[in-house]
PAZA-957661 format. One line per field, with one value per residue: x, y, z of N, C-alpha, C in turn; residue in three letters. Coordinates in steps of 0.001 Angstrom, whole numbers, always signed. Each point is the difference from the previous one (the first is absolute). Last residue first. Layout:
<kekes>
nu: [X|...];
nv: [Y|...];
nw: [Z|...];
cau: [X|...];
cav: [Y|...];
caw: [Z|...];
cu: [X|...];
cv: [Y|...];
cw: [Z|...];
aa: [ALA|...];
</kekes>
This chain:
<kekes>
nu: [+10788|-2990|+578|+2718|-1637|-2230|+3029|+2102|-3161|-1876|+2462|+1196|-2748|+222|+2795|-875|-3786|+1382|+2569|-2420|-2472|+2235|+465|-3893|-187|+3348|-1246|-3255|+1104|+908|-3251|-1390|+2121|-457|+1982|-2148|-2489|+2458|+3327|-276|-1572|+2801|+3355|-1814|-73|+4167|+2475|+3524|+3366|+4588|+930|+1128|-2303|-4647|-4105|-4085|-2031|-3974|-3748|+272|+1027|-2831|-3702|+787|+1160|-820|+2389|-1486|-3347|+1226|+1561|-3384|-2095|+3064|+669|-2910|-170|+4032|-1074|-2519|+1684|+2640|-1294|+1787|+4317|+107|-2137|+2915|+4001|+520|-3381|+117|+3326|-1274|-2480|+2168|+766|-520|-2871|-4112|-1544|-280|-3741|-4047|-831|-2116|-4709|-2608|+482|-679|-1663|+740|+3677|+396|-1908|+1741|+3504|-2229|-618|+3783|+1483|-2201|+872|+3340|+618|+270|+4426|+4018|+0|+1805|+4727|+3201|+1176|+3086|+4486|+2773|+1859|+3453|+3832|+1336|-664|-2881|-4759|-186|+2133|+670|+1262|+2750|+2735|-18|-1103|-2389|-5021|-2636|+1576|-1911|-4213|-1199|-271|-3826|-3673|-264|-2406|+594|+2807|-1024|-4538|-3383|-486|-2293|-4386|-1701|+530|-3586|-4120|+85|-1633|-4173|-2014|-1099|+3717|+1137|-2646|+77|+1219|-2548|-2741|+484|-842|-1163|+3980|+3678|-718|+904|+4613|+2213|-461|+1971|+4112|+1736|-796|+2313|+4116|+375|+387|+3606|+3361|-534|+558|+3877|+2006|-1063|+1608|+3967|-303|-1455|+3354|+3439|-712|-1805|+3895|+2611|-1543|+507|+3860|+830|-1532|+2507|+3855|-721|+578|-2952|-4260|+100|-566|-4287|-2233|-220|-1747|-4087|-2019|-4304|-3396|-4611|-2888|-4009|+2089|+4118|+3413|+2605|+484|-51|-1966|-4876|-1433|-576|-3956|-4305|-1061|-811|-3907|-3765|-645|-2175|-4295|-2820|-267|-2063|-4719|-1280|-1070|-3370|-4220|+276|-1761|-3955|-218|+2127|-1733|-3435|+600|-260|-4791|-2491|+702|-2907|-5004|-3845|-4775|-4605|-2445|-4359|-5067|-4192|-4522|-4894|-3981|-1313|+3190|+318|-5049|-5333|-4683|-4532|-5114|-4063|-377|-141|-4049|-3675|-4388];
nv: [-11074|+3420|+4092|+2806|+3621|+3734|+2916|+3658|+3655|+3454|+3404|+3937|+2865|+2744|+3638|+3989|+3911|+3168|+4096|+3251|+2810|+2684|+4886|+3512|+3235|+3829|+3862|+2999|+3453|+4446|+3232|+2053|+2656|+1555|-1129|-3006|-3927|-2741|-2372|-3840|-3524|-3362|-2633|-3483|-4615|-2528|-232|+497|-595|+1465|+4970|+2447|-2013|+609|+790|-10|-3418|-2686|+251|-842|-4067|-3153|+522|-487|-3607|-2535|-3008|-4061|-2482|-2735|-4061|-3923|-1883|-2607|-3601|-2750|-2345|-3059|-4381|-3256|-3278|-3382|-4264|-5178|-1304|-998|-4073|-3977|-86|+2138|-1705|-4231|-1155|+120|-3224|-4612|-5055|-4954|-2269|+1041|+5020|+2459|-57|+3500|+4497|-19|+77|+4155|+4692|+5758|+4756|+1524|+2674|+4494|+3595|+1483|+3816|+4525|+2092|+2287|+4309|+3754|+831|+2750|+5225|+2096|-158|+1915|+4311|+2063|-179|+2691|+4077|+343|-46|+3292|+3070|-1108|+1039|+3878|+3330|+1100|-1685|-3007|+940|-2069|-1138|-2478|-3189|-5334|-4450|-2091|-260|+4364|+3092|-244|+1355|+5517|+1970|-556|+3479|+5153|+4165|+2910|-2502|-3755|-1605|+2822|-557|-2607|+456|+2878|-1645|-2185|+2772|+1325|-2995|-3155|-5461|-5101|-3094|-2289|-3865|-4562|-4348|-2989|-3985|-4722|-4085|-4907|-2638|-1409|-4419|-3080|-478|+816|+4092|+3484|+285|+2238|+4588|+3221|+680|+3416|+4812|+2153|+1463|+3618|+4023|+1514|+1646|+4452|+3888|+1959|+2691|+4531|+3063|+1301|+2651|+4359|+3332|+1592|+3954|+4216|+2204|+1602|+4999|+3728|+1716|+1642|+130|-1960|+3856|+3831|-328|-485|+3684|+2640|-602|+3708|+4127|+3827|+1756|+2106|+1924|-445|-1779|-749|-3186|-1056|-3967|-4827|-3272|-36|-4111|-4550|-881|-475|-4087|-2974|+77|-2195|-4468|-1947|+871|-263|-4082|-3741|+219|-1524|-4726|-1826|+940|-2633|-4829|-1721|+1106|-2419|-4395|+494|+563|-3030|-902|+3044|+291|-2829|-447|-2044|-2649|-2587|-4542|-3494|-1851|-4429|-3196|-855|+1512|+4699|+2793|+1249|+1335|-323|+1745|+1164|-1136|-895|-3158|-4350|-2515|+431|+1538];
nw: [-11579|+88|+2857|-249|-2788|+2507|+2640|-2483|-2078|+2894|+1048|-3247|-508|+3639|-34|-1929|+1449|+2992|-1676|-1420|+3869|+2028|-2403|+15|+3859|+179|-2145|+1603|+3349|-1840|-704|+3265|+3747|+3958|+3628|+2871|-1997|-4051|+1333|+2688|-1103|-1916|+2641|+2730|-1433|-261|+4985|+4778|+3688|+821|+303|+3923|+4157|-237|-2963|+2050|+3022|+1092|-2934|-5094|-1628|-788|-3748|-4258|-4503|-4473|-2349|+1211|-2233|-3647|+1083|+730|-4014|-1584|+2165|-1056|-4201|-411|+2254|-2100|-3119|+2310|+2294|+170|+2265|+4306|+1913|-494|+3089|+4548|+3244|+1413|+3767|+4680|+2171|-639|-2456|-1898|-3118|+577|-72|-4843|-1872|+1387|-1705|-4754|-241|+569|-2733|+1305|+1665|+4474|+881|-1597|+2537|+3294|-895|-391|+4086|+1929|-1496|+2164|+4708|+1353|+988|+4440|+2001|-2400|-179|+3034|+1118|-2124|+1103|+2849|-1236|-1454|+3348|+1805|-1925|+438|+4596|+2738|+1747|+4090|+5076|+4798|+5600|+3820|+1292|-2549|-404|+4036|+630|+1319|-2601|-4065|-184|-642|-4237|-2623|+958|-370|-767|-3729|-3429|-2050|+888|-1744|-4370|-1833|-359|-4115|-4449|-1009|-1018|-4679|-3221|+1443|+1178|-717|-805|+3868|+1598|-1602|+1984|+2856|-1792|+477|+3210|-975|-1200|+3552|+2045|-3130|-2831|-4577|-1688|+2847|+159|-4049|-1069|+2619|-1836|-3233|+777|+1531|-3276|-2401|+2303|+217|-4165|-983|+2400|-1605|-3825|-293|+1794|-2342|-4115|+652|+1038|-4448|-2412|+1596|-410|-4393|-695|+1991|-2658|-5386|-5179|-3186|-1201|-3164|-4367|-977|-498|-3380|-5327|-1967|+1050|+929|+3057|+2781|+5264|+3332|+3449|-585|-3745|-4333|-4022|-2210|+2501|+378|-2953|+1689|+3275|-1801|-1582|+3803|+2359|-2291|+486|+4131|+2264|-3346|-1830|+1982|-484|-3893|-347|+2187|-1892|-3972|-137|-1996|-4617|-2790|-1208|-3760|-5247|-3499|-1497|-2823|-5104|-2704|+1343|+3237|+375|+2979|+489|-1217|+1962|+1734|+845|+1476|-1418|+776|-1403|-4256|-2035|-2417|-2399|-110|-360|-3174|-3888|+1310|+430|-3686|-2897];
cau: [+1255|-647|-977|+819|+714|-772|-1459|+1139|+768|-543|-31|+1006|-115|-1211|+629|+1204|-220|-626|+990|+893|-776|-449|+1491|+187|-1433|+77|+1042|-894|-409|+1329|+865|-552|-185|-676|-28|+663|-596|-1039|+841|+668|-850|-1203|+922|+865|-894|-120|+108|-931|-1687|-169|-695|+807|+568|+1204|+1328|-224|+1193|+1162|-1078|-266|+1191|+712|+191|+266|+101|-321|+82|+1118|-973|-380|+1623|+517|-903|+265|+623|-313|-534|+325|+1151|-843|-1070|+802|-847|-1571|+3|+657|-572|-991|+200|+778|-541|-777|+630|+1038|-920|-455|+273|+893|+1089|-412|-244|+1316|+782|-154|+1024|+1829|+643|+416|-974|+1339|-111|-1298|-187|+314|-368|-999|+203|-20|-1636|-251|+901|+104|-1132|+855|-401|-1394|-1482|+736|-362|-1208|-729|-559|-508|-900|-540|-720|-1023|-966|-576|-447|+967|+570|-121|-88|-777|+541|-856|-609|-139|-90|+760|+1100|+785|-815|+700|+1588|-159|-221|+1830|+1199|-124|+1093|-255|-1189|+432|+1425|+681|-292|+671|+1735|+325|+594|+358|+1252|+36|+222|+1566|-132|+275|-333|+422|+1088|-68|-81|+1653|+1120|-685|+790|-173|-1360|-1047|+538|-163|-1449|-506|-282|+86|-1298|-372|+396|-860|-1278|-32|+208|-1823|-436|+851|-599|-1094|-513|+458|-512|-1093|+110|+840|-1082|-808|+841|+235|-1259|-865|+489|-674|-1738|+613|+274|-1569|-459|+402|-291|+598|+681|+420|+343|+1427|+717|-716|+1086|+625|+742|+1545|-17|+1127|+562|+1008|-196|-1424|+146|-848|+336|-829|+895|+1674|+980|-652|+1172|+1752|+420|+166|+978|+1038|+605|+776|+1376|+633|-820|+512|+1279|+889|-505|+1253|+971|+261|-96|+1965|+175|-533|+864|+890|-344|+373|+1039|+312|-694|+705|+1846|+756|+331|+1656|+181|+399|+1824|+1025|+896|+1657|+1547|-499|-1050|+66|+1160|+2023|+1237|+1154|+802|+1125|+458|+339|+454|+844|+946|+1021];
cav: [-1174|-750|-1221|-1055|-1044|-1007|-780|-528|-980|-657|-790|-1095|-617|-765|-877|-723|-1569|-1480|-1460|-404|-473|-515|-1313|-807|-1300|-1162|-1340|-1103|-1169|-1140|-559|-792|-322|+725|+1422|+1611|+618|+922|+663|+1791|+507|+707|+1478|+1261|+730|+885|-1443|+595|-956|-784|-177|+446|+884|+137|-243|+931|+863|-413|+615|+1585|+1064|-611|-156|+1056|-17|+994|+1055|+63|+1069|+920|+1315|+1276|+735|+561|+304|+525|+1000|+1402|+1237|+398|+948|+873|+1371|+225|+55|+1420|+952|-63|-687|-154|+1697|-353|-401|+1707|+1010|+427|+1878|+374|-528|-1254|-1504|+519|-1108|-1134|+186|+836|-1206|-963|-1707|-1448|-814|-1035|-1382|-848|-915|+91|-777|-652|-238|-1720|-1169|-118|-677|-1250|-720|+939|-73|-1485|-577|+367|-1085|-1619|+303|+358|-1275|-780|-109|-131|-1924|-439|-509|+1467|+484|-850|+927|+71|+251|+1845|+325|+1148|+134|-155|-1456|-1334|+717|-24|-807|-832|+514|-695|-1123|-794|-1143|+738|+1229|-670|-1148|+304|+1494|-717|-219|+606|+1122|-991|-1292|+801|+200|+1672|+1608|+1430|+511|+1080|+1394|+895|+802|+1354|+1314|+774|+1315|+939|+96|+1790|+820|-211|-496|-1314|-1026|+464|-539|-2296|+128|+408|-924|-1367|-450|-352|-935|-1193|-115|-905|-966|-1632|-846|-1145|-1193|-1301|-271|-701|-1538|-93|-476|-1330|-1980|-270|-305|-1044|-1750|-517|-1143|-94|+390|-763|-1410|+232|-515|-1358|-1152|+283|-824|-1324|-88|-1058|+1048|-1608|+346|+550|-269|+1170|+95|+189|+1133|+659|+476|+1123|+1639|+195|-118|+1647|+1333|+58|+144|+1789|+426|-275|+2|+885|+718|+121|+69|+1666|+360|-701|+916|+1556|+93|-605|+616|+1390|+44|-604|+1544|-427|-844|+160|+1221|-1105|+418|+1479|-421|+1040|+857|+451|+813|+1254|+216|-866|-1582|-383|-396|-1167|+620|-475|-919|+567|-168|+1068|+1582|-147|+804|-1214|+1223];
caw: [+32|-922|+915|+1050|-349|-1000|+690|+539|-960|+201|+1705|+267|-1482|-425|+1071|-721|-830|+767|+273|-1538|-956|+749|+63|-1618|+215|+809|-1240|-687|+357|+1174|-1338|+120|-1327|-682|-845|+1286|+610|-515|-1471|+169|+885|-1152|-599|+831|-301|-1149|-989|-1425|+249|+464|-1228|-970|+303|+659|-359|-1091|-35|+1206|+1700|+638|-320|+1208|+1622|+227|+1411|+585|-767|+1359|+977|-575|+258|+1589|+232|-752|+199|+1382|-194|-1133|+652|+720|-861|-561|+602|-878|-1405|-569|-427|-622|-1795|-363|-474|-1538|-2315|-865|-502|+1161|-384|+1264|-334|-790|+1205|+724|-611|+548|+1204|-204|-566|+1692|+8|-1163|-1551|+149|+527|-407|-771|+428|+59|-1429|-738|+972|-522|-921|-274|+71|-1216|-1016|+1082|+70|-1777|+10|+668|-541|-883|+793|+928|-987|-418|+1144|-631|-1609|-802|-203|-1510|-1798|-1190|-794|-839|-122|+906|-523|-1843|+14|+937|+118|+1274|-205|-65|+1523|+924|-710|+741|+46|+910|+556|+260|-345|+433|+1320|+284|-521|+737|+1599|+176|+569|+1128|+1194|+39|-1698|+527|-305|-1400|-141|+546|-236|-584|+1033|-222|-205|+695|-56|-968|-637|+836|+213|+1429|+660|-1037|-432|+1277|-584|-952|+1023|+1148|-477|-200|+446|+1283|-1556|-282|+636|-328|-1005|+751|+953|-829|-644|+999|+821|+181|+39|+728|+1461|-792|+204|+871|-299|-734|+1113|+648|+1512|+939|+486|+1446|+1807|-115|+290|+1728|+264|+1062|-671|+316|-854|-663|-294|-1226|-1577|+600|+999|+628|+1095|+543|-1303|+556|+885|-252|-1005|+462|+1379|-840|-791|+673|-820|-1113|-300|+1160|-4|-678|+635|+1058|+396|-1643|+751|+829|+10|-193|+1633|+401|-529|+1275|+1026|+1259|+813|+1034|+1237|+945|+670|-1068|-547|+834|-1249|+270|-196|-1085|+925|-154|+1041|-155|-48|+1172|+125|-570|+1116|-632|-518|+820|+2280|-173|-127|+968|+364|+357];
cu: [+83|+1131|-361|-853|+780|+240|-410|-289|+1122|+400|-1204|-570|+1259|-208|-1106|+244|+1084|-976|-943|+675|+1074|-545|-30|+1114|-21|-571|+588|+1200|-261|-300|+376|+130|-389|+442|-13|+601|-44|-307|-1232|-352|+264|-1153|-1219|-63|-406|-1896|-974|-388|-1124|-929|+618|-396|+854|+596|+1035|+1716|-212|+1314|+1558|-337|-63|+871|+644|-19|+422|-169|-538|+699|+1446|-859|-636|+1385|+466|-1426|+533|+1225|-1106|-1214|+36|+1241|-510|-857|+635|-580|-1619|+176|+275|-541|-1844|+593|+1222|-381|-1341|+194|+878|-862|-694|+535|+991|+2132|+78|+88|+1878|+1725|-191|+151|+1709|-194|+737|-863|+503|-64|-1332|+1|+636|-816|-294|+959|+542|-1779|-80|+698|-338|-1965|+571|+29|-1433|-1210|-233|-372|-1608|-1061|-507|-1643|-1204|-900|+217|-1470|-725|-248|-180|+1802|+1421|-236|-69|-963|+761|-1223|-1104|+269|+110|+942|+1634|+418|-892|+445|+1795|+581|-476|+1416|+598|-493|+1002|-78|-654|+141|+1805|+1472|-426|+611|+1436|-586|+148|+1455|+849|-147|+509|+1655|+276|-634|-1688|-166|+609|-472|-1222|+616|+1451|-1268|+1326|+122|-1524|-1211|+372|-116|-1677|-602|+129|-379|-1069|-346|+675|-620|-1252|+7|+293|-1591|-1214|+340|-100|-1105|-829|+446|-630|-949|-85|+484|-1803|-1430|+973|+187|-1282|-888|+1483|-158|-2351|+776|+738|-1537|-1266|+750|-192|+1525|+707|-438|-93|+1208|+986|-388|+869|+794|+472|+1396|+709|+1051|+1089|+793|-335|-1812|-229|-996|+510|-652|+331|+926|+751|+407|+823|+753|+445|+126|+1094|+710|+325|+312|+1752|+838|-107|+543|+892|+1398|-464|+1500|+753|-254|+539|+700|-202|-862|+1134|+573|-619|+1169|+1541|+800|-7|+727|+1263|+1286|+607|+1950|+172|+722|+1723|+401|+620|+943|+1805|+270|-1197|+87|+790|+1134|+564|+822|+1222|+772|-45|+792|+1111|+432|+861];
cv: [-982|-1284|-488|-1026|-1142|-886|-1455|-1035|-1399|-1254|-1047|-799|-744|-967|-1776|-1136|-474|-912|-402|-1655|-817|-1603|-1292|-955|-1097|-1022|-674|-574|-1308|-1575|-427|-367|-724|-382|-162|+936|+1282|+700|+1213|+381|+949|+1119|+214|+1321|+1157|+787|+835|-254|+914|-1223|-1644|-780|-169|-1816|+322|+149|+1468|+1064|-104|+43|+1153|+1166|-382|+62|+2055|-160|+1348|+1132|+646|+704|+1261|+482|+218|+1356|+782|+932|-83|+1005|+1126|+1502|+811|+871|+1629|+1694|+589|-78|+1273|+1055|-165|-195|+173|+1776|+417|-482|+1148|+1351|+552|+1698|+567|-982|-1060|-990|-174|-1392|-1347|-244|-89|-1389|-636|-1218|-658|-66|-838|-1811|-615|-1405|-1677|-1085|-1090|-120|-938|-1372|-229|-1087|-1097|-1100|-570|-592|-1021|-894|+442|-635|-1446|-263|+481|-1079|-946|+687|+959|-2048|-68|-1001|+1449|+904|-892|+896|-200|-548|+1837|+652|+1479|+302|-9|-1072|-1336|-532|-1018|-1720|-824|-148|-939|-1309|-1147|-537|+271|+1877|+331|-845|-47|+1087|-758|-1325|+415|+805|-373|-158|+1018|+206|+1131|+820|+756|+346|+810|+1485|+1271|+816|+1020|+1333|+945|+1404|+733|-92|+1100|+1649|+588|-376|-1462|-1208|+206|-745|-2145|-1348|-508|-1025|-1243|-1201|-340|-987|-1134|+82|-431|-986|-1048|-357|-774|-1052|-664|-278|-844|-2111|-466|-252|-1103|-1169|-741|-716|-1089|-890|-43|-579|+521|-33|-1124|-1042|+526|+834|-1106|-602|+411|-888|-1442|-219|-1506|+684|-1025|+141|+310|+299|+348|+810|+606|+1617|-70|+118|+1400|+1609|-226|-579|+946|+1019|+145|+505|+1037|+596|-337|+562|+1764|+482|+90|+477|+1334|+663|-656|+854|+1545|+451|-619|+493|+1350|-54|-543|+1360|-194|-1378|-263|+1668|-894|-237|+1509|+42|+1445|+786|+142|+815|+1095|+64|-447|-1533|-502|-238|-1189|+860|+221|-655|+1125|+4|+1015|+1750|+431|+590|-1449];
cw: [+689|-477|-1470|+98|+1002|-1141|-448|+1059|+550|-1458|-335|+1174|+164|-848|-321|+527|-419|-1055|+678|+464|-998|-681|+1021|+377|-1488|+294|+1270|-1050|-1122|+61|+429|-1181|-550|-613|-874|-833|+971|+1384|+379|-782|+320|+1030|-1827|-996|+722|-623|-1149|-534|-1317|-312|-369|-1549|-1525|+857|+214|-458|-339|-359|+1080|+1688|+320|+250|+1002|+1255|+514|+1720|+338|-693|+1147|+1068|-1252|-89|+1512|+120|-682|+908|+1627|+462|-925|+1006|+649|-738|-873|-385|-349|-1276|+211|-87|-1153|-1852|-861|+415|-818|-1050|-714|-539|+1795|-30|+1143|-382|+792|+1341|+173|-373|+1098|+1636|-205|-507|+923|+317|-779|-1396|-299|+396|-890|-983|+688|+127|-1054|-737|+286|-1037|-1458|-456|-475|-816|-446|+955|+564|-1251|-237|+856|-246|-1286|+450|+7|-1256|-766|+989|-125|-817|-891|+82|-940|-1416|-1167|-1357|-1321|+288|+2175|-167|-1789|-746|-26|+839|+1367|+414|-638|+1432|+513|-555|+654|-253|+1741|+1286|+482|-259|+571|+1301|+779|+1100|+728|+1362|-289|+515|+1293|+703|+863|-1187|+1446|-2|-1622|-506|+274|-1382|-843|+35|-822|-1129|+704|-94|-1283|-264|+868|+123|+1094|+161|-640|+475|+1970|-84|-1098|+376|+891|-327|+33|+1074|+627|-509|+918|+1737|+88|-919|+718|+2442|+32|-1083|+1089|+580|-538|+25|+1157|+833|-881|+630|+2062|-79|-1011|+1063|+1249|+1275|+1028|-114|+923|+1232|+181|-734|+2107|+1414|+480|-669|+199|-527|-1487|-260|-458|-2012|+615|+1374|+785|+1140|+596|-1186|-278|+850|-859|-768|+44|+359|-1383|-499|+1173|-824|-1287|-292|+1261|+241|-1094|+351|+1163|+451|-1084|+1058|+1296|-88|+508|+2181|+675|+225|+1528|+1121|+800|+8|+1616|+1120|+455|-264|-1032|-560|+103|-128|+539|+124|-2262|-129|-750|+358|+74|+337|+1695|+631|+316|+1408|+58|-384|-26|+121|-175|-18|+1408|+808];
aa: [THR|ARG|GLY|SER|HIS|PHE|ALA|ARG|LYS|VAL|VAL|VAL|GLN|ALA|ILE|ILE|ILE|THR|LEU|VAL|LEU|MET|VAL|VAL|SER|ALA|ALA|SER|ALA|TYR|GLY|PHE|ASN|PHE|THR|LYS|PHE|GLY|ILE|ARG|TYR|ILE|PHE|TYR|SER|ILE|THR|GLU|THR|ALA|GLY|GLY|PRO|THR|GLY|GLN|THR|MET|ILE|PHE|VAL|ASN|ALA|PHE|MET|THR|THR|ILE|ASP|ILE|GLY|ARG|LEU|ILE|VAL|ALA|VAL|ALA|ILE|VAL|PRO|ARG|MET|MET|PRO|LEU|SER|ILE|ASN|TRP|PHE|ILE|ALA|PHE|TRP|SER|ALA|GLY|ASP|LEU|ARG|ALA|ALA|GLU|GLU|VAL|GLU|GLU|ASP|GLN|GLY|GLN|LEU|ALA|ALA|VAL|PHE|ILE|ILE|PHE|LEU|PHE|PRO|THR|TRP|GLN|TRP|VAL|ASP|ALA|ILE|ILE|LEU|THR|MET|ARG|ALA|LEU|TRP|ILE|SER|SER|LEU|PHE|SER|ILE|ASN|ASP|GLU|LEU|LEU|GLY|ILE|GLY|ILE|LEU|LEU|ASP|SER|VAL|VAL|ARG|ALA|ASP|ASN|PHE|ALA|LEU|LYS|TRP|ILE|PHE|ALA|VAL|ALA|SER|PRO|MET|PHE|LEU|MET|PRO|VAL|LEU|PHE|ILE|ILE|ARG|TRP|GLY|ARG|ILE|PHE|PRO|ASP|ARG|TYR|ALA|PHE|PHE|ALA|LEU|ALA|LEU|ALA|ILE|VAL|CYS|GLU|LEU|ALA|LEU|ALA|ILE|GLY|GLY|MET|VAL|LEU|THR|ASN|TRP|LEU|ALA|ALA|TRP|PHE|GLU|ARG|ASP|SER|PHE|LEU|ASP|THR|TYR|ASN|GLU|PHE|GLY|ILE|PRO|THR|TRP|SER|GLN|PHE|ARG|VAL|LEU|PHE|PHE|SER|GLN|TYR|ILE|ALA|TYR|ALA|GLY|PRO|TYR|LEU|THR|ILE|MET|LEU|LEU|TYR|THR|VAL|ALA|PRO|ALA|VAL|LEU|LEU|TYR|PRO|PHE|LEU|THR|ARG|MET|THR|LYS|SER|ARG|ARG|ARG|PRO|PRO|ARG|PRO|THR|GLY|LEU|ALA|ALA|ALA|THR|ALA|LYS|PRO|LYS|LEU|LEU|SER|ASN|SER|MET];
</kekes>
């Protein structure tokens, strides 16, 4: 018997030839990316889509704990004729608009200097410290400064601007000012991070060409960097604006909507209706209306900004 009959046949691996990779089916290749993101999408749907759908469903009922009475669109008709709702919406627009404008201006100025100045660039992490505090802690700090401990009044008296202590939270515009200052102090770093990243991502050759033509740093920033940042600024403003509509911790801790509802934001209005009067269906209707208004405004601003950026 020959040796070829006694020896087993050599396999492809023994000969050093790699096996061809096992190919997945076409269906598996199509579904594989969706399977990877399925856990994250499921989680997001559970914490966003379900509560939103539940609020929409609840808004068509008169809800008193376990008692649900169908009333159709009555919550919405009552809401549109509710002066307190429109006042809360107006307060949110006024305080949020002023705070957002100040945050944009301050963040742009800080980003400009932090991006250019080597000394400030090395210490720009300090600008992020206010954002690391809990909103409730920030509200307590500013309440102590303006009202309870009267730190601000004592400072103003010390430099001769006041003769006696002022109750900041008893005046309409002073109470609004305290909320705006607290919001600006904490959330300006959020816009600062985005603006610095946008400046660092711009083409340096364009700025170098302008510098060779004799343009100053401010002229380069105003005429070149700022127009190029317009889409980024729009997205940052939308993100921060959406967050401002949920301004709650500062109002709850510092003013609770006083004096006379002048500082009641839409989020505090929803909280008051839902958890103080226990009219959960009415509070859900207010939440749905505010969500729709936020989406519409965000869409308009983003489309205009990106259209302007392309032109």
